[in-house]
Structure formats: structure tokens, C-alpha cells
C-alpha positions in Angstrom: 10.9 -13.7 11.0 8.2 -11.3 10.0 9.1 -8.2 8.0 7.3 -4.8 8.2 6.6 -3.1 4.9 6.0 0.6 5.0 3.6 1.7 2.3 1.9 5.0 1.5 -1.9 5.3 1.7 -4.2 8.0 0.6 -7.3 8.6 2.8 -10.3 10.6 1.6 -13.2 11.5 3.8 -16.4 10.7 2.1 -20.1 11.5 2.9 -20.3 8.4 5.0 -16.9 7.3 6.1 -13.5 7.1 4.5 -12.0 5.6 1.4 -8.4 4.6 1.3 -6.0 3.5 -1.4 -2.5 2.1 -1.4 -1.1 3.7 -4.7 2.0 1.5 -4.9 -0.2 -1.6 -5.2 -3.4 -0.1 -6.4 -5.3 -1.7 -3.5 -8.3 0.1 -2.1 -10.6 -0.3 0.9 -12.9 1.8 3.1 -14.2 2.2 6.6 -16.8 4.1 8.6 -14.1 5.7 10.7 -10.5 6.8 10.0 -9.2 4.0 12.2 -11.4 1.4 10.6 -10.3 2.5 7.1 -6.6 2.2 8.1 -7.3 -1.3 9.6 -9.1 -2.4 6.5 -6.4 -1.2 4.1 -3.8 -3.1 6.1 -5.9 -6.2 5.9 -6.5 -5.7 2.2 -2.8 -5.3 1.4 -1.8 -8.3 3.5 -4.4 -10.4 1.6 -3.2 -9.0 -1.7 0.4 -10.0 -0.9 -0.6 -13.5 0.5 -2.7 -14.1 -2.7 0.2 -13.0 -4.9 2.4 -15.5 -3.1 -0.2 -18.3 -3.6 -0.6 -17.5 -7.3 3.1 -17.3 -7.9 3.1 -13.6 -8.8 4.8 -12.3 -5.7 7.9 -11.4 -7.6 5.9 -9.1 -9.9 4.2 -7.4 -6.9 7.6 -6.9 -5.2 9.0 -5.5 -8.5 6.2 -2.8 -8.4 7.7 -1.7 -5.1 11.3 -2.0 -6.2 11.9 -4.9 -3.8 13.0 -8.5 -4.1 12.3 -11.7 -2.0 15.8 -11.2 -0.6 14.7 -7.8 0.7 11.9 -9.5 2.7 14.5 -11.0 5.0 15.0 -7.5 6.5 13.0 -6.5 9.5 11.6 -3.2 8.1 11.3 -2.3 4.5 10.7 0.9 2.7 9.9 0.5 -1.0 12.3 2.1 -3.4 9.2 3.4 -5.2 7.7 6.3 -3.3 5.2 9.0 -3.8 5.8 12.7 -3.3 3.8 15.9 -3.3 5.1 18.1 -6.1 3.9 21.7 -6.4 2.6 22.5 -9.9 2.0 26.1 -10.9 -1.3 26.6 -12.8 -2.2 29.8 -14.6 -5.9 30.2 -15.4 
């Protein structure tokens, strides 16, 4: 059974295309279009997780997300580590 992991990504429009990062895993990619950037970050994260499994470091990657291998048996996963926008007042 495949699981679906829901991760945050940050997308920034650049002069020529888009850059995108998954802050929970510190994985980055880019694309000429918004859609391509999203597709590329999905592929990059999938490869990162597959490589971690091959190298025997998947437990550490999952720990970054607050998850365990047991959690992977669930159909849809939301990491216990999340990002949030927090308003900060700045006086200049």
C-alpha cells in the first residue's frame, strides 16, 4: 500500500522560472513554470526518500518529520513538524 505524505513547499518566482524548497527536508528544485517546479520538487523529495531508504538513513529522515516507519503504513500522513507564518512586529 502506498502512503501519501503531505509536505510544505515554498515557491519563489525568479527572473526565469520558479525555485522551490521543501523546508522540512531541505530539498530544493526549480522549474520554468509553476507547475514544472511543483512536479520537480515532488520528484526530488521522492528520490531523497528512496535514497535515504537505500542508504539506511530513512529513520533519521522520518525523525525530521516527527514520523516513524510505523506511520508509513497509514494512507495519508501529515508530519508532526509543520511550518507557520508568525507575524513579527518590527520598529525601525
